[in-house]
N, C-alpha and C positions, 0 to 999 in steps of 0.2 A: 229395044227392050220394052216389054210391056209391063205396065204398072197395074197391079190388081188392087182395087179399092175394097175396103172391108164392106162386108154385106151388112145391111141394117140389122139383121138378127144377131150377128156377132157383136156389134156395138152395144146393143141393148143388154145382152148377157153380161158383158164386162161391166157396164154401168150398174147393173143390179148387184153384181158381186161386190163392187166397190161400196155400194150403199149398205149391203149386209155387213161388210167388214167394219164400216164406221159405226153402225148400230151396235154390233157386238162389242166393239171397244168401249162405246159409251155405257152399254149395260154392265160390262165388267167393271168399269170405273165406279159406277153407282153402287154396284154390289159391294165393292171393296169399301166404299164410304159408309154404306149401311152396316156392313159387318163390323167395321171399326167402332162405329157408334154403339152397336149392341154389345161389343166386348167391353167397352168402357163402362156401360151401364151395369153389366154383370159383375165387373170387378168392384165397382162402387158398392153394389148391394152386398157382395161377399165381405167387403171390409166393414160395412156398417153392422151387419147381423152376425152374432156369435155362432159358432158351429153347433149344430144340434147334437146333443149327447144321446147315446142310446140308453134308454132306461132299463134298469135291471128288472128282471121278473120278480114277482111277489115272493116266490119260494126262495129265490136267491137272497133277497133282503132279509127274510126271516132267518135263513141259515146263518148269515153273517151276524145278525143280532144275537142269536142263540150262542154262537161261538164266542162272541165277546163277553156275554154274561157268564158263560161257563168258565172262561178264563179268570174273570174277576172273582167268582165264587170259589174257584179252586185256589187262587192266591190267598183269599181271606181264610179258607179252611186250613191251609198250610201254616199261616201265621198263628191262628188259634191253636192248632195242634202243637206248635212249637212253644206256645205260652202255657198250655195246660199239661201236656204230657211231659213228665220229667225225663232228663237224659238217661241213657242206659247206665246202670250202675250207681245212680245217684241215691237210690233208696238204701242200698247196702252200705255205701260209704257214710251216709248220714247216720244210720242206726249204729254202726260201729263207733263213730265218734261220740254219739250221745251216750252210749253205754260206758265208754271210758270216762266221760265227764261226770257221770253219776258216781262212779267210784271216787273221783277226786272231790266231789261235793259232800260226801258222807262225813259226819262229824265223829268225834271219838265215841266209841261204843254204840254208834248208830248202825242199825242193821236193816236190810231190805226184807220186807214181808212178802210183797208181790210186785210184779212188773208186767207191762204189756207194751208192745209196739203200737204206736199211734201216729197220726199225722194231723196237720191243721191246714186250713185254707183261710188266709186273712186278706182283707181288702187292701191292706197296706202292701201286700205282695202280689196284687192284681189277681187274687184268688188262686195263685199257683200253690201247689202242695209242698209243704215242708214236713220232713220225716223226723221222728224222734221216739222217745220212750216215756211212758208214765210209770212212776214208781211210788209205791206206798211203803214207807219205812215205819219204824215204831215211834217216830216223832212228828212226821210231816208227810205231805203229799208233794211230790217233786215231778216236774216235767222238764225234759231237756230235748231240744230239737234244733235241727240245722236249717236255716233259711234257704229258700230255693236259689239256684244259680241265677245271677243277673242276666237279663235278656240282651242288653245292649253291649255288655262288656264281659269277657270271661273272668271267672273268679281268679284272683291273684294267688300265686303259690304261697304256701304257708299254712299255719294252723286254721282249721275250719272254724268260722264264726258260729257260735252256738247261742241259743236262747234258753235261759234258765228261769223257771218259775217255781217258787216255793210257797207252800201253804201250810203253816203250822196247824196242828189239830186244835189248838185253843182259839183259832180264828173262826169267824163265822163263814162257813161254806158247806156246800153239799156236792157230792159226786154221784151221779145216777146214770145207769144205762138208758139210752134213748135212741130213737130213730131220727136221723138227720136228713136234711134236704128233701122234705116231703116224703119220707119213708124209703128213699132209694138206698141209703146206707145206714149202718149202725155205728154207734159211738158212745162216748161218755160226755155228759154235760156237767160242767162245773159251774155252780152258781154262787156268787158272792153278793153282799148287799149292793154293790155298785156295778157289777158287770157279770157277763156270762161268757164262758169259754167252751168251745166245742172241740172234742177230740174224735177224729175219724178212726175207726178200728176195722180192719179187714176180718174176714171170716176165720182165718187161721189164728188170729190173736183174740178172738171174742171171749173164749173161756178164761184166758189170762186177764182180760179187761174186767170181767165180772169179779174175779178174785181181788183185783185192785179196788174196785168199788166197795166190796164187802169189807175188806180190811180197813179202808179209810173210814167207813161208816162206824165200824166197831170201835176204832181208836178214838174217833170224835166223841162217841157216847161215853167212853170210859173217862176221857178228859173232862167232859161236862159234869159227869157224876162226881168225880174227885173235887172239882171246883165247888160244886154245891155242898159237898160234905165239909170242905174246908171253910167255906163261908158260913155254914151253920154253926160250926164249932168256935169260930173266931168272932162272930157277930155279937155285939152287945145286946142284951135283952132290952126290950122296950121298958121305959120307966113306968111305974104304976101311975095310974091316973084315977082321979076320983070318979070320973064318968066319961064314957065315950059316947059320942052322938053321931048320927048319920049326917052326911053332907053331900049335896048334889053339885057336881062340878059345873061351873059356868064357862062361857066363852072367854078365852084369853087367859085362863088360870093355869098355873103350872104347879107341879108337886113342890118345887122349891118355894114358890110364893105362898102356898097353903101352909107349908111347915113354918114359915116365918109368921104368918098370921096367927096360927094356933100355938105359937111359942114352943115348937118342937123341932125335930130334924127330919129331913127327907128319909133317912134310914128308918126312923120310927114309923113313919107313915107307910113305907113299903112293907114293914113287918106286920102292921095292923091290918093291911089290906091284901097281903100276900102278893105283892107286885114284884116282878123280876127286873123291871126297868122303871125309869121315871116318867114314862109316857102315860098320860091320862087323856080321856076323851070327854067331850061335852056331854053332859047328862049322866056321866058315870057316878055311881053312889059309893062314897068312901066313908070309912070310920075315922073320926078325928077326935082329939081330946077336947073336952068342953072347956071353954075359957070364960071366966067370969066377965060380965060386962059386954060380951060379944053377942050380937043378935044373929041367930042362924035361921035359915029357912026351915 
């Protein structure tokens, strides 16, 4: 049996293949080691840095801002409307209750001369409108109104709470038609020495409001005239004096003090100088009785 020895070329080829296989294995192992190192570095960087957010476009941000502002303005408008606009039917209910209260407020033999529907907006009611009626009788001016419905709680069942204001004609007041709220609405302005009350009148009740103003004005003039006549008939005449002299009012002096100084009464000084009140001013010239032994300027 013959034994064939490998040829030199075949041995070289096998050796080369073995060397290539070892080199490939080493390369694969180094690649795996390098890949693992790069993977750990990437994971560490991803854990350290936050994810990048996609920024919205400018028109998207503007649209979101406008939508939020519109929602807030709409909510505020709804709250304001609920506070200002009265509930449906509140005007009619308040006016009916006010007219019934006027009938119960009238005294014996007191009669209504003129009346007009009116309303008020008071700061104590957060400028919400309350409805009522202004009445001029033959004795006084009367206003009856129903306060607005509470915002935070419903009005309890039962009789309507009413506001009643009475102004006798012998009191000091005036009632005049005027424009209110910078000319946007018309109404009646009631002025007293200590306060002012505004009544809002709509166009349908304006003619009636003018009649109320005229009736109250005429009644007040009649009462004032009667008081003057009565005062003139019951007032005691001034006592005769030997001589009346002029006197110039100084700072700090009063009519009562001058009457005491010149040995007379305030009523006499009012008659001598045709004064309706005891008010006098600095520099005012008065007639006073001459008193012996008193030095006058």
